[in-house]
C-alpha positions in Angstrom: 0.0 0.0 0.0 1.1 3.6 -0.6 2.0 5.8 2.3 0.5 8.8 0.6 -2.1 9.3 -2.1 -1.9 12.5 -4.1 -4.7 13.6 -6.4 -5.3 16.3 -9.0 -8.7 17.9 -9.0 -9.8 19.3 -12.4 -10.4 16.4 -14.7 -10.1 13.9 -11.9 -12.6 14.9 -9.2 -14.4 17.1 -11.7 -15.3 16.7 -15.3 -12.9 19.4 -16.2 -15.7 21.9 -17.0 -16.0 25.4 -15.6 -19.5 26.6 -15.1 -20.2 30.3 -15.2 -23.2 32.2 -13.9 -24.5 35.3 -15.6 -22.7 37.3 -12.9 -19.4 35.6 -13.7 -19.2 33.3 -10.7 -17.4 30.0 -11.4 -18.7 26.6 -10.2 -17.3 23.1 -10.2 -19.2 19.8 -10.2 -17.9 17.1 -7.8 -19.1 13.5 -7.4 -20.0 12.3 -3.9 -18.7 8.9 -5.0 -15.1 10.2 -4.7 -15.6 11.0 -1.0 -15.7 7.3 -0.4 -12.2 7.0 -1.6 -11.1 9.4 1.1 -13.1 7.5 3.7 -11.4 4.2 2.7 -7.9 5.7 2.9 -8.6 7.3 6.2 -9.6 3.9 7.6 -6.1 2.7 6.6 -4.4 5.8 8.0 -3.2 6.8 4.5 -3.1 10.5 4.1 -4.6 12.2 1.0 -3.1 15.3 -0.6 -4.8 17.5 -3.2 -2.5 19.3 -5.6 -4.0 21.5 -8.2 -2.9 24.3 -10.4 -6.2 26.1 -9.8 -6.3 28.6 -7.0 -9.9 28.5 -5.9 -11.7 28.3 -2.6 -14.2 25.9 -4.2 -11.5 23.2 -3.9 -10.5 24.2 -0.4 -14.2 23.9 0.7 -14.4 20.4 -0.8 -11.2 19.5 1.0 -12.5 20.9 4.3 -15.8 19.0 3.8 -13.9 15.7 3.4 -11.4 16.6 6.2 -8.4 16.4 3.9 -5.4 17.9 5.7 -3.1 18.5 2.7 -4.6 20.8 0.1 -2.3 22.7 -2.1 -3.8 25.3 -4.5 -2.1 27.2 -7.3 0.7 24.6 -7.6 3.1 25.4 -10.4 5.5 22.5 -9.8 3.8 19.4 -8.5 7.0 17.4 -8.3 8.6 20.0 -6.0 5.5 20.2 -3.9 5.3 16.4 -3.6 8.9 16.1 -2.7 8.5 18.7 0.1 5.5 16.8 1.5 7.4 13.5 1.3 10.2 15.0 3.3 7.7 16.2 5.9 6.2 12.7 6.1 9.5 10.9 6.0 8.7 8.9 2.9 9.9 8.7 -0.7 8.1 9.3 -4.0 8.3 5.6 -4.6 5.8 5.2 -1.7 3.3 7.6 -3.3 0.3 6.9 -5.5 -0.9 9.8 -7.7 -3.8 10.3 -10.1 -3.6 13.1 -12.6 -5.0 13.8 -16.0 -3.0 16.2 -18.1 0.4 17.6 -19.1 1.2 19.4 -15.9 0.7 16.1 -14.1 3.1 14.0 -16.2 6.4 14.8 -14.4 5.0 13.6 -11.1 3.1 10.6 -12.7 6.5 9.4 -14.0 8.2 9.5 -10.6 5.7 8.1 -8.1 5.4 4.4 -7.2 1.9 4.0 -8.6 0.3 6.3 -11.2 -3.2 6.5 -12.7 -5.4 8.7 -14.8 -9.1 8.8 -15.7 -10.3 7.2 -18.9 -11.1 10.5 -20.6 -7.4 11.6 -20.3 -5.4 12.3 -23.5 -3.8 9.1 -24.9 -0.3 10.5 -24.4 -1.0 10.7 -20.7 -2.6 7.3 -20.4 0.4 5.7 -22.0 2.5 6.9 -19.1 0.5 5.6 -16.2 0.1 2.1 -14.6 -3.7 2.2 -14.4 -6.5 3.9 -16.3 -9.8 4.0 -14.6 -13.0 3.0 -16.4 -14.7 6.0 -14.9 -14.4 9.5 -16.4 -13.1 12.4 -14.3 -15.9 13.7 -12.2 -17.7 10.5 -12.2 -16.0 8.4 -9.5 -12.5 8.1 -11.1 -10.8 8.8 -7.8 -12.8 6.3 -5.9 -12.1 3.7 -8.5 -8.4 4.5 -8.3 -8.5 4.0 -4.5 -10.4 0.8 -4.8 -7.9 -0.5 -7.3 -5.0 0.2 -4.8 -6.9 -1.5 -2.0 -7.9 -4.5 -4.1 -4.4 -5.1 -5.4 -3.2 -5.2 -1.8 -6.0 -7.5 -0.7 -7.6 -5.1 1.8 -10.6 -3.7 -0.1 -13.3 -5.9 1.3 -12.0 -5.6 4.8 -11.8 -1.8 4.6 -15.3 -1.5 3.1 -16.7 -3.7 5.8 -15.4 -1.6 8.7 -15.8 1.9 7.3 -17.7 4.1 9.8 -20.6 4.9 7.4 -21.3 1.2 6.6 -21.3 0.4 10.4 -23.5 3.4 11.0 -26.0 2.4 8.4 -26.1 -1.2 9.7 -27.5 0.2 13.0 -30.7 1.2 11.1 -31.2 -1.8 8.9 -34.4 -3.0 10.6 -38.2 -3.2 10.3 -40.2 -0.5 8.7 -42.2 1.1 11.6 -45.1 2.0 9.3 -45.8 -1.2 7.5 -43.9 -3.8 9.6 -42.0 -5.2 6.7 -38.3 -5.9 6.8 -36.0 -3.4 5.0 -33.3 -4.5 2.6 -30.8 -1.8 1.8 -29.7 -1.7 -1.8 -25.9 -1.5 -2.2 -26.2 0.7 -5.3 -27.8 3.4 -3.1 -24.8 3.8 -0.9 -23.0 6.5 -2.9 -26.0 8.7 -2.4 -25.1 9.2 1.2 -23.1 12.2 2.1 -20.0 12.1 4.4 -20.3 9.8 7.5 -22.4 11.2 10.4 -22.6 14.7 8.9 -26.2 14.3 7.8 -27.9 11.5 9.7 -31.2 12.3 7.8 -29.8 11.6 4.4 -32.1 9.7 2.0 -31.4 6.3 0.5 -33.4 4.2 -1.8 -34.3 0.9 -0.2 -37.1 -1.8 -0.4 -39.4 -2.5 2.5 -41.5 -4.9 0.4 -43.9 -2.2 -0.8 -41.5 -0.5 -3.3 -41.4 2.7 -1.2 -38.4 4.9 -0.5 -37.1 4.5 3.0 -35.9 7.5 5.1 -33.1 6.6 7.5 -32.7 9.0 10.4 -30.9 8.8 13.7 -34.1 7.6 15.6 -36.5 6.1 13.2 -36.9 4.1 9.9 -40.1 4.3 8.0 -41.5 4.4 4.5 -41.2 7.8 2.9 
């Protein structure tokens, strides 16, 4: 397993698009699926570092939401920044995994122990990395990258099984208090949850035998 995971943002966590309002405000679209990658790594005590050439508080807010300690904005030289962080952590670049998507990521992609890029990355970048995700950037590519790392090291199932949110949800997998039927949680619905314990009233599609949606809250489970 790597001792540090570094990720680019634009084109990896986002689709690479920049959305402008009529007033000129810029927005970015993130996938909640990628937050699970951060959760899985946290369970293994593997730190995550964001390194992006963009200098925007949108990225910082996403990092804060996911409790990512290392967030570097406006990075011009990702190799130099990564080397500095490695010195701080007492590790080498060979113990780092990095996912990036474009020309400014190539120098670091070539130096780390494990490299990856999303499937919609230019071919000349994909030829340089060890793994290309099936997912596009902004659609779960980072999560897939993390799951690949964990799977290759034989710890994916164990990590998923003990993650705080899975345990938290298991506490509320019980009988519908309105119709009395048992509730079966659909695995496909899990990515719809937000970060663990931050919103205990999050909605999730489930089946209580009546085809209804089930609302899971901290105190009650019932058909919605």
